[in-house]
N, C-alpha and C positions, 0 to 999 in steps of 0.2 A: 189227204189226211185220213180218208176212210180206209184206204189200204193200210196205212200205218196202224190204225186202231185194230183193224182186222188181223194184221200180223202179230200185234201184241197179244191179242186173244189166242191166236193159233199157237204162238210160240210158248206162251205161259200156260196154256192148257186150262183145265177146269179150275185149278188153283187160282189162276189169274182172274177168271170170271168171278170166283168167290170174293177175292180181294176187291175188285172194282165195284161189285154190287154192294159190298159192305161199306166201302168208302163213299159210294154214291148216296147212301142214306144218311151219312153223317155230314159230309161236305161234298156236294155234288160237282165233281169236275167233269164227268161225262154222264149224261142222262141214261137211265136204265133202258129207255126206248132204243138208244143207240147200241148199248152193250148187248142186250138180248136180241135185238133185231139183226145185228151183225153175226151174233151167235147162230141165229136161224139160217143166215147165208152160209155159215161154215158147215152147218148140218147138210144143206143142199149140195155143197161141194164135196161132202164126204170127209171133211177135216174134223168134225165133231159128231157125236151121237146125241139124239134128242133127249133121251132120259137122263144121262149124266149131266148134260148142259143145264137142263131144267132143275135137277136136284142141287147142283153146286151153285147155280144162280140164286135159287130160293134160299139156300143156306146162307149165302152172303147177305141177301136182303134182310133175312131174319136176324142175323148177328148184328148188322148195322143198326137196325131198329132197337135191338135189345140193349145195345150200349146206351142209347138215349133213354130208354125206359129205366134201366138200372140206375143211371145217374140221377134221374128225377125221383125214383123211388127212394134212394138213399139220402138225397139232399133235402127233400120236402119243400113246401112252398116258401118258407122263410129264407132258405139259403139258395133256392133255385132262381127266384125272381131277380135278385141282384146280379147273378151270373148271366142271365138272359139279357138283362138291361145293359150289362157291361160288354158282352161279346156278341150280342144279337146282330149288330151291324154286319159282322163278318160271316155269321151263319144265316143272315137274312131271316131271323126269327124275332118277332116282337112278342112281348109278354101278353099283349092284347090278343094275339093269335092263339097263344096257349090257353088263355082264359076262355075264349070263344069255343075252342075245341073241347075244353073241359066241361063247359056248360052243355055242349052237344052230347058229350059222353054221358054225363049225368042224366040228361033227358031221355036218351035213347038206349042206354045200357051198354054193356061191354061189347055187344055185337058190332058196334060202329068201328071198332078196331079192325074187324075183318073187312067190312064194306068200304071203308075209306082208303084201303090199299089200292083202289082203282082210281083215286083222285090224285093227280100229280102233286099238288101242294100239301094237302092234308095227310097224305099217306105216311109222311115222315113226322110231321108235327104232332099227330095224335099219339105218338109214342110217349111224349113228355107228359101230357095230362093223364095218360093211362098209368104212368109211373107215379105221378103225384097222388092219384087216387088209390095207390097201392093195390092195383089189380093183381090177381093171382098170376104168378110167373108162368106156370104151365099153361094157363088159359091164354095169356098174352102170346106166348110162343106158338101155340097151336093156331090161334086166330091169325097171327101174322104170317105164319108159314102157309096156311091155306090161301089167304088173300093174295099174298105175294106170288105163290105158286100159280094161281089162276092167271094173274096179270102177266107173269113171265111166260107162261104157256102161250097166251095170245100173241105176245111179242115175237116169240120164237117161230110160231106157226106163220105169222105174217111175214117175217123175214124169209123163211124157207119158201113160202108160196110165191113171194115176189121174185125171188132168185130163180125159181124154176119156171115161171110163167112169162117172164120178159127177157128178151135177148140182151137188152141194154140195162139189165137190172143193176149192175154195178154202178153205172153212171147215175141212175136215179137214186139209188141208195146213198151214193156219195153226196148228191145234192141235198137229199133229205137229212143226212147226218150233219152236213155243214149248216143247214138252216136251223136244226135243233140246237146244235152247239152255239151257233151265233146268237139265237134268241135267248138261250140260257145265259150266255155271257153278257149280253146287253142288259137283260133283266137284273143280273147280279150287280153289274156296275151301277145301274140306275138306283138300286136299293141301297148300295153302299154310299154313293155320292149324295143322295137325297135323305139319308138317315138323319133325323133330328139329333143334334148334339146333346139335347137335354136328356135323351134316353140313356146316355152313358154316364150320367152324373148320379 
């Protein structure tokens, strides 16, 4: 499966990286750790270049987060809460998570949008309370791009380093990819199956 994802990235090029990274932030089929980590392996193999990979990957992450931000900004609290309650099961987002992130945002300021980009769960959720708080669009985009860019750079460098340092890197990257996707899938199914039906009413 690792080789299949790798081939999808290689064949679709940087546009494919942008699409997958944008989709990952809205509805995560493949974790960013896998996308950018395999991108780093493609850099090591000479199939991609570091700077364009980083730029297009960060662009995708920023666009994906901006979709959530823009939706929350336009809908507001009154219209956003029923939508999260209705569709939260399939997006694995609870309104309580949004409120907690909003409280954290209000307590620590808009800088948290930048720093939470390094936390697997909250780096996506924080876009919703930022939109509900009507954070400035330019500031949101800049903070998101910087935070996502740093995170993506670390993933790409890790993938490249691993591919060039270990002879059986492909095998272990494959194992790591399967573990990450497996854990993400198990967590997603668990959240969907155990979702209280009262949250959808």
